[in-house]
N, C-alpha and C positions, 0 to 999 in steps of 0.2 A: 632518557625518553629518546624512543628511536623516530625521528621524521624526517626519516630518507635513508637510502644505501640500502646494504641488507638487513631482509628482515628474516628473523629466528621465529617461522611459523609452527608450531605446534599441531602436526598433521591429527593428530587424537581427535580434534573435530572436524574432521573434514572426513572423517573417515568413519565414521561412527555406524554408518548406515549403510546397505546391501545394496540400497541405487544412490544415484547421487542427488546430493542436497539441492532444493531448489533455491533455499539462501543456507547461508553458511556466515556464520564471523567467527573468525578466530583471535582473540586476547585483542579486540576491538577497544581503544578509549577514544575520546572526544573530549579534549581540553578547548575551554576558550580565555583567551586575555581579558582582563575585567580591568577596567580604568581606575588605577588608583587601588589595588591592592594584587591581592595572588592571585594566578593561574585557580578556573575552576572547569572544574572536571564534571562534562554530562554526560559520560558513561566512563564504567573502570575496568578495564580487564573483561569484558561482555562477550563469552563464548556459546555456542549451540549450532546447530544445524535441523533445519526442518525439510521435512521429505518430502517429494512432489506428491502435492494431494491433501496434504495435513491443512488444517486450520487448526490456528495460535492464537490466544487473546494476551494480551500484555494488560497489566492494572499496575496504579499506582499513584502516588500525591502528584498535584499540578507541580514542574521543575525537577520532579525525579530523573526525566533523560526519556521519557517514552515519546514525543515528536522528533528528538534530536537522532533514536534507533529506527525511525521509520524514515527518516531524510537520508540515513547513510546506506539503506536498506535500496533506496530506490536510487541513491546515487546521486543524489541532490546534494548533498555535503560527503567532506572524502573524511575518513578516521585520522586521529592524531599519530595514528602507532595501531598496527593490526591489519587484517586482512576481510576483506567482506567479497563473499566470491555469489554470484546470482545466477545458478544453472551454470555453476561451474567455475565462471569467466571469472578473475580478481579485477574487481574496481578500479583497483588501484594502479592496474598495468594498461588503462583506458586512459582515452584522450576522452576531455569533455565531450564532444561532438559524439564520438562512440558512446557513452554511457545516455545521451540524450535520444542516440536512434536507437538501443537498447530499451530502453525507458517506454520508448514509444512502441517496441513492436513484439515487449514479453511481458510488459508490466501494463497492471490499469492501479489508476490510484485515486482514491475520495474520499473526501476533506470534510470535517465540519462545514464550511460554509460554501458548499456547491460548488459555488467558481463557474456557474454558466454562463454562456453570454444573454444577456436580456433583449437584445433585437434580434435572436436569431428567434426558430422556430424550435419546437419539442425535437424534432426528425433532426434539423439541421446541429444541433449541442449533442444529438449522439452521435450525429456521423463524423464529426468534426475532427478526431482521429487520423481519421481513412480521409477528409478531405487538405489534410497538412500534408499527409503520406502521396497526395497525388492519384488517389483509387480513383475509381468510376463510378459511377452512381450505380450503373449495371452491376457492379462487382460487392458497393457494401448494404444497397437499398436492404435486399431481401433480409439480412442478418439486423439491422435498423429495424423492419416491421415485426422480426422475429421478438428482437428483446421488449418493443412495447407491448406487446402483445403478452410476453410473457408478464409483463408489470403491470400490465391493465390500463393502462395509457394509448391504445395504439390510435385508440377514437381523439385521441389530444396532440395528433401529430404534427397536424396544422399548427396549433396556437401556439403564442407566443410564451417563452418558462415564463414571466410575469406574472402570467392568466393563474400558475398553476399554487399549490398550497407548498407548504415547506416540506412535506413529505413525498408528493409528486413531484418537488424537483431533486431532492434526495435519487429519491427512484431513475429520475433520467442521470442523474448523474455515474450510478453506478451502472445505467446502459451505456454510459458513454465510455465508463473505466473496461467493460468486460467484450467493447463492441468487439475489438483483434484479436479477439481468444489467447486473451493474454496466458501467460503460465505461473504468474504471481502476481496476485491482488491484494495491495496495502491501503489500511485502511486507517486514517487518524479522526478517531470520535466522532463516526459517521452517523449516528445518533445525537448528538450532542447539542443539536437545534432545534429539536423534534420535542412535543408531548410524548408522553408514556406509550398511547399509543399506537401514533404512527412511527417510534422508536421500536417497537415490537413487530411491527410487519416490515421498515426498511430491514433489519436485523434478519430475519427470518428468508425474506428472496434473497438478498446478498447469501448466506450460507446456503440456502438451495440452488442458487444460480451458480454458486462455489462448486459445488457439489456434482452439479449436472455438467459442468463444462471442465469438469476434471482441475479445475483451480486452485494452487496455495493460495491458503487466504493467511495475512497476520495481520491483525486489527487492537487497536486500543481503545480501551473502551473505561470509564469511570462506573460505570453498571455492572453490579456481580451476579446480578440475572444474565445480562446479556453476554458475558464470560463466559458465564456456566454451558452457554451452547455451542460454544469450541472441543477440539479434543483435548487441547490440554492451555491451560492458566501458568503464564508468567509474570510475578511481579518485581519490578524496579524499584527499587530502594535507595535513592541518593547516587543514582547511575550506577550500580551494584545491579547485577539479576540476577534472583529468584527462583529456581523451577522446583 
């Protein structure tokens, strides 16, 4: 297993498309050491290239490697072997600080559990990435209002998020993820804590906003119906990607 030094990279997967992929994996594996037993493969030799603007759904049973794939794509985790490229940049060549900045400036993340700040207003939760980046309210304010209007929450901007329903909270989380116009949006079970009606509304909004913004979208879902809304459906089985 290659854990450092020179990496032999199969360039076929990085040159499949006429335009630069938004996200590309080249023979990526992620192995975890487990106490008292042999190592466990979360991903095995996964390769793909997603062109900009494409929407891809990933399905698979629990433990199949779906969340690991998203964490690697976001640079939150690093592969045991292989290469992950985001917008042409090899994440393995970047420091943790640079990966964090790339995530802040070029990616949006949506999670099952929202991860909103309950003591902040809806407006401030959406604005949080801009606040962290040191932007001025005059610069991000119109964008916050635009997104909240688009998801039907402009009249709730001053409310604390703890007053919102689960579906409303996820809409706020999507607005936050799209605030800085990311080129890559990663969503991990974005409807997992919602009922069918709210889940459908959130999926429709996320897909529509991604299309309007020209954002590449990779999302994990257990729902065949929600997976069918993507341009492509991929399946993970025991860490092996089937397309």
